[in-house]
C-alpha positions in Angstrom: 77.2 81.5 129.2 80.3 83.6 128.6 80.7 86.7 130.7 81.1 89.7 128.3 81.9 93.0 129.8 83.4 96.3 128.7 86.3 97.6 130.7 88.4 100.8 130.7 92.0 101.2 129.6 93.0 101.2 133.3 91.2 97.9 133.8 92.8 96.4 130.7 96.2 97.4 132.0 95.3 95.9 135.4 94.4 92.7 133.7 97.8 92.6 132.2 99.3 93.1 135.6 97.2 90.3 136.9 98.4 87.9 134.2 95.4 88.0 131.8 96.2 87.0 128.3 95.2 89.9 125.9 95.2 89.9 122.1 95.0 93.3 120.5 94.3 93.8 116.8 93.6 96.7 114.5 94.8 98.7 111.5 94.1 102.2 112.6 93.5 101.9 116.3 93.5 99.0 118.7 90.0 98.0 117.9 89.5 94.9 120.0 91.1 93.2 123.0 90.1 89.8 124.2 91.5 88.0 127.3 91.5 84.7 129.0 89.1 86.1 131.6 86.3 86.4 129.0 86.7 90.1 128.8 86.0 92.2 125.8 87.9 95.6 125.9 87.0 98.3 123.5 89.9 100.7 123.2 89.2 102.2 119.8 89.1 105.7 121.2 92.6 105.3 122.7 95.0 104.0 120.1 98.0 104.4 122.4 96.5 102.4 125.2 99.3 99.8 125.1 101.8 100.7 122.4 102.5 104.4 121.4 103.7 105.0 117.9 104.5 108.6 116.8 106.4 110.2 113.9 105.7 107.4 111.4 103.8 109.7 109.0 106.3 112.6 109.2 109.8 112.2 107.8 110.9 115.3 109.7 110.3 113.5 113.0 111.7 110.3 114.6 109.5 107.2 114.5 109.2 106.3 118.2 107.7 103.2 119.7 106.8 103.4 123.5 105.7 100.5 125.7 102.8 101.8 127.9 102.2 98.5 129.7 103.9 97.0 132.7 105.0 94.0 130.7 108.1 93.5 128.4 107.4 93.8 124.7 109.1 92.0 121.8 108.3 94.1 118.6 108.9 93.1 115.0 108.1 94.9 111.8 107.5 93.2 108.5 106.4 94.3 105.0 106.3 92.8 101.5 107.0 96.2 99.9 110.1 96.6 97.8 113.2 97.8 99.7 111.6 97.7 103.1 114.0 97.9 106.0 113.7 98.8 109.6 116.5 99.4 112.1 116.6 98.1 114.7 114.3 95.2 114.0 113.2 93.2 115.9 113.6 94.9 119.3 112.5 94.7 122.9 110.9 97.3 125.1 110.8 97.3 128.9 107.8 98.9 130.5 107.9 102.7 129.8 110.9 102.3 127.4 111.1 104.2 124.1 112.8 103.1 120.9 113.6 105.1 117.7 113.2 103.0 114.6 114.5 104.0 111.1 112.1 102.8 108.4 113.1 102.9 104.7 111.8 101.6 101.4 111.8 102.1 97.6 108.5 104.1 97.8 107.7 107.4 99.5 105.4 105.6 101.8 105.6 102.0 102.9 103.0 99.9 104.8 104.3 97.5 107.5 102.8 95.1 109.9 103.7 95.5 113.5 103.7 92.4 115.7 104.1 92.6 119.4 104.4 89.9 122.0 103.8 90.8 125.6 106.0 88.9 128.0 106.0 88.3 131.8 109.4 86.8 132.3 109.5 83.8 130.1 105.8 83.6 129.7 103.9 85.0 126.7 100.9 86.8 128.1 99.4 88.6 125.1 100.0 90.0 121.7 99.3 93.1 119.5 98.9 93.1 115.8 98.5 96.3 113.8 99.4 97.9 110.4 100.9 101.3 109.9 102.1 103.5 107.1 105.6 104.9 107.3 106.9 107.9 105.3 110.5 107.2 104.1 113.5 109.4 103.6 112.8 109.4 99.9 109.8 111.5 100.6 112.0 113.9 102.6 114.4 114.2 99.8 112.0 115.3 97.1 110.2 117.6 99.5 113.5 119.5 100.1 113.4 120.9 96.5 112.5 124.6 96.3 111.8 126.7 93.2 112.3 130.3 92.1 111.5 132.3 89.0 114.3 133.9 86.9 112.1 135.4 84.1 108.5 135.1 83.1 108.1 136.8 79.8 105.0 137.5 77.8 106.3 135.4 74.9 105.5 132.2 77.0 109.2 131.5 77.7 109.4 130.8 81.4 112.8 130.6 83.1 113.0 129.1 86.6 115.5 127.5 89.0 115.3 124.4 91.3 117.5 124.2 94.4 117.8 121.0 96.6 117.9 122.4 100.1 118.5 118.9 101.6 121.7 117.0 102.3 121.5 114.2 99.8 121.2 114.0 96.0 117.6 114.0 94.7 117.2 112.0 91.5 114.2 113.3 89.4 112.7 111.5 86.4 109.5 113.4 85.6 107.6 116.6 85.8 104.0 118.0 85.5 102.5 121.4 85.4 99.5 121.5 87.8 98.4 125.1 87.6 99.2 128.6 86.3 97.7 132.0 87.0 97.0 132.4 83.2 93.8 130.5 82.3 94.7 130.4 78.6 98.1 128.8 79.2 97.0 125.2 78.4 100.3 123.5 77.5 104.0 123.8 77.1 105.3 122.9 73.6 103.3 121.7 70.7 104.9 123.7 67.8 108.0 122.9 65.8 111.1 124.1 67.5 109.8 124.2 71.0 112.3 122.6 73.4 109.5 122.1 76.0 111.8 121.8 79.1 115.4 122.8 78.7 118.5 122.7 81.0 119.7 126.2 80.4 123.3 125.8 81.3 123.6 122.8 79.0 121.2 123.9 76.3 119.7 120.5 76.4 116.0 119.6 76.1 115.1 116.9 78.7 111.4 116.4 77.8 110.1 115.3 74.3 106.4 115.2 75.0 104.0 118.2 75.3 103.3 119.1 78.9 99.6 119.7 79.4 98.7 122.0 82.3 96.7 120.0 84.8 97.8 116.8 83.1 99.8 113.7 84.0 103.5 113.7 84.9 105.7 113.6 81.8 108.8 111.4 81.8 112.2 112.9 81.2 113.6 111.7 77.9 117.3 112.3 77.9 118.0 108.8 76.5 119.3 105.6 78.0 120.5 105.7 81.6 120.3 109.5 81.5 116.5 109.6 81.7 117.0 111.1 85.2 118.3 114.4 86.5 120.4 114.7 89.7 119.7 117.7 91.9 122.8 117.9 94.2 122.5 119.4 97.7 122.5 123.2 97.8 123.0 123.6 94.1 120.8 125.8 91.9 119.9 124.5 88.5 118.3 126.7 85.8 115.5 125.5 83.5 113.3 127.0 80.8 109.8 126.1 79.7 109.6 126.6 75.9 106.9 127.7 75.8 103.4 128.2 77.3 100.8 128.1 74.6 97.0 128.0 74.3 95.3 124.6 73.8 96.3 122.9 70.6 99.3 125.3 70.2 97.3 127.7 68.0 98.8 130.2 65.6 99.4 133.0 68.2 102.5 133.6 70.1 103.1 132.1 73.6 101.1 133.0 76.7 103.0 134.3 79.7 102.0 133.2 83.2 103.9 134.5 86.1 103.0 132.0 88.8 103.2 128.2 88.2 102.8 125.1 90.3 104.8 122.0 89.2 105.1 118.5 90.5 108.5 116.7 90.5 108.7 112.9 90.6 111.8 111.2 92.1 113.0 108.0 90.5 111.7 106.2 93.6 108.1 107.4 92.8 107.9 110.0 95.5 106.5 113.3 94.4 106.4 116.9 95.6 104.7 120.1 94.5 107.0 123.1 93.9 105.5 126.6 93.7 107.1 129.0 91.3 106.2 132.6 92.1 107.5 135.6 90.1 
């Protein structure tokens, strides 16, 4: 009969030191460890028992892998998601060593498999398999955009500015209006002559479709390859909603909210909410 026993993290690490072969698997935490000594190690409550991974879900922090065992690790990341890249990859970690890894992809968040071989000299003594989500710099870019209100008139015309506070261009291709402080303001546009969303300095409308408050993101429609808008670093660009109206764009004049929440979509698919406050 196989000897099944639960052991602590310290015991598990001791097994590694003694040469036990451990296989660790899990997607959120290391959920199960099995070894050649017929041991079953439950470490679900200590996700960092063997390999620490921090910063992967915050683009403002470094993604850092740390080897918490007394064995050498060979680590490799892989993903089927578009544009996935990790640097360095693969890499080795001595006991106690840290490694910063840059992860990028075409989407704001990419999912990658992390495979780890535990080595004792030339001998493979165990493995770790897990899956993690990584926020990419694309998410950081769109989140660096801030908004301000230039004029919120009672006529429903709403002038605002967007400023990219980051260090790289942010390319935007869509917008939605999530909320306003005026309950009757149900949409932007809907009557003849409404420009809907206009670049004020250029006098150009960049959205053809009515924007419904609380509705889906509306694509920019500048035509051809210009269906995007570049927000350069540290440059303020002025816009105008023309104009906020009641549902169905009834016969009355526009409705003038002062506070508005919008969502911007980058061409990568990353999104961020921008609060506009008069």
